[in-house]
C-alpha positions in Angstrom: 0.1 0.0 0.1 2.9 2.4 0.6 4.1 1.9 -2.8 0.8 3.3 -4.2 1.1 6.4 -2.1 5.0 6.9 -3.4 3.7 6.5 -6.9 0.8 8.7 -6.4 2.9 11.5 -4.9 5.5 11.2 -7.6 2.8 11.6 -10.3 1.3 14.4 -8.4 4.4 16.5 -8.1 5.3 15.5 -11.9 1.7 16.9 -12.8 2.2 20.0 -10.7 5.9 20.5 -12.0 4.8 20.3 -15.5 1.9 22.6 -15.3 3.7 25.4 -13.5 6.8 25.3 -15.5 4.8 25.3 -18.9 2.3 27.9 -17.9 4.0 30.5 -19.9 4.4 28.3 -22.9 0.6 26.6 -22.9 -1.0 30.6 -22.8 -1.9 32.0 -26.0 -0.9 35.7 -25.6 2.1 36.9 -23.6 1.9 37.2 -19.9 4.0 40.5 -19.0 5.9 40.5 -15.9 5.7 43.6 -13.5 9.2 45.5 -13.6 10.1 44.8 -10.0 9.6 41.0 -10.9 11.8 41.3 -13.6 14.5 43.0 -11.5 14.3 40.4 -8.8 14.9 37.5 -11.3 18.3 38.9 -12.3 19.4 38.1 -8.8 18.1 34.6 -8.8 21.1 32.9 -10.2 23.4 34.3 -7.6 21.0 33.7 -5.0 20.6 30.0 -5.7 24.2 29.6 -6.0 25.1 31.3 -2.7 22.2 28.9 -1.1 23.9 25.7 -2.2 27.5 26.7 -2.0 27.9 28.7 1.3 26.5 25.8 3.7 29.3 23.7 1.9 31.8 26.3 2.7 31.1 27.0 6.1 30.3 23.5 7.4 31.9 20.3 6.9 29.5 17.3 7.3 27.1 19.5 9.5 29.9 20.7 11.5 32.2 23.7 11.7 35.6 22.6 9.9 38.1 21.3 12.7 41.2 22.9 10.6 42.2 26.3 11.1 42.7 26.9 7.5 40.5 25.9 4.7 40.8 26.6 1.0 37.4 27.4 1.0 37.5 30.4 2.9 39.8 32.1 0.6 38.4 31.1 -2.5 34.8 32.0 -1.7 35.6 35.7 -1.1 37.8 35.9 -4.3 34.9 34.3 -6.3 32.5 36.8 -4.9 34.7 39.8 -5.4 34.9 38.6 -9.1 31.2 38.1 -9.3 30.6 41.7 -8.1 33.1 42.9 -10.6 32.3 41.3 -13.6 28.7 39.9 -13.2 29.4 36.7 -15.0 28.1 33.5 -13.4 30.6 31.1 -15.5 33.6 33.2 -14.7 32.8 33.4 -11.0 32.6 29.5 -11.0 35.8 29.2 -12.8 37.9 31.8 -10.8 36.6 30.3 -7.4 37.3 26.8 -8.3 40.6 27.8 -9.7 41.4 29.4 -6.4 40.2 26.4 -4.6 42.2 24.0 -6.6 45.7 26.0 -6.4 45.2 26.4 -2.8 44.3 22.6 -2.2 47.3 21.6 -4.5 49.7 23.9 -2.7 48.1 23.0 0.9 48.2 19.4 0.3 
């Protein structure tokens, strides 16, 4: 019986996801967004990246890192400075990962 509930939940989530993601494609006319929504959507990729990356930078398996030095702590502000300067998501990822990789290579 539990399997049936799981499949119903999965099918319901798929249906909701398809409907909400395709809403703008299914309508016959263009749906204009207010200017404040468009301005806010410009920050969505960086906010999502911060929400995913920052816990990984600050925590190690749910705990504060035990080491006094961590390469992530220098790579993160460098990547943030690059993001502020260039406003380029791909470049930010590349700069941050390059700094992190070099520091890990140097520090062992």
